[in-house]
C-alpha positions, 0 to 999 in steps of 0.5 A, spaced: 500 500 500 502 506 498 502 511 504 501 517 500 495 514 496 492 511 503 493 518 506 489 522 500 484 517 501 484 518 509 483 525 508 478 526 502 477 519 499 473 513 501 477 512 508 475 519 510 467 517 508 468 510 512 471 514 518 464 518 518 461 511 521 465 511 527 461 511 533 456 508 537 449 507 534 442 504 535 436 502 531 430 498 529 432 492 526 426 488 521 428 481 519 424 477 514 424 470 512 420 470 506 419 476 502 415 482 505 413 478 511 416 481 517 418 475 522 421 480 527 423 487 530 428 488 535 433 493 537 440 493 535 446 496 538 452 497 535 459 500 536 464 502 530 471 503 531 477 504 527 482 499 527 489 498 524 491 505 523 484 507 520 485 502 515 479 498 517 472 499 521 470 494 526 463 493 527 461 490 533 453 489 535 448 486 539 441 484 538 435 479 538 432 474 534 425 472 536 427 474 544 434 470 543 440 474 544 444 475 537 451 478 537 456 479 531 462 482 528 464 485 521 470 488 519 469 493 513 475 495 509 476 498 502 482 496 498 485 501 494 489 497 489 482 494 486 478 500 488 473 495 492 470 494 499 470 488 503 466 486 509 468 480 513 462 478 517 460 473 523 454 473 527 451 468 532 444 467 528 445 468 520 452 466 519 453 459 523 460 457 522 462 461 516 466 467 515 461 471 510 466 475 506 463 480 501 466 484 496 463 490 491 466 496 487 467 503 489 461 507 490 456 506 496 458 500 500 454 495 496 457 488 497 456 481 495 458 474 498 455 467 498 453 462 502 452 454 502 445 451 501 444 446 507 440 441 503 446 441 497 443 446 492 447 451 489 450 457 493 445 463 495 448 470 495 448 475 500 448 482 498 449 488 504 448 495 502 450 501 507 447 508 505 449 513 510 444 519 509 447 524 514 453 524 519 448 521 525 444 516 521 445 510 516 441 504 514 444 497 513 440 492 509 442 485 507 438 481 501 438 474 500 439 473 493 437 466 490 441 462 485 436 465 479 438 472 481 432 474 484 433 478 491 429 479 497 430 484 503 432 479 509 434 484 514 434 492 515 436 496 520 435 504 521 441 506 525 442 513 529 448 515 533 447 515 540 
C-alpha cells in the first residue's frame, strides 16, 4: 500500500467517508424470512471503531432474534489497489460457522458474498448495502439473493448515533 495514496484517501477519499461511521449507534432492526413478511423487530446496538491505523472499521453489535440474544462482528475495509470494499462478517444467528466475506466496487458500500445451501443446492448470495444519509444516521440492509438472481430484503436496520 502506498502511504501517500492511503493518506489522500484518509483525508478526502473513501477512508475519510468510512471514518464518518465511527461511533456508537442504535436502531430498529426488521428481519424477514420470506419476502415482505416481517418475522421480527428488535433493537440493535452497535459500536464502530477504527482499527489498524484507520485502515479498517470494526463493527461490533448486539441484538435479538425472536427474544434470543444475537451478537456479531464485521470488519469493513476498502482496498485501494482494486478500488473495492470488503466486509468480513460473523454473527451468532445468520452466519453459523462461516466467515461471510463480501466484496463490491467503489461507490456506496454495496457488497456481495455467498453462502452454502444446507440441503446441497447451489450457493445463495448475500448482498449488504450501507447508505449513510447524514453524519448521525445510516441504514444497513442485507438481501438474500437466490441462485436465479432474484433478491429479497432479509434484514434492515435504521441506525442513529447515540
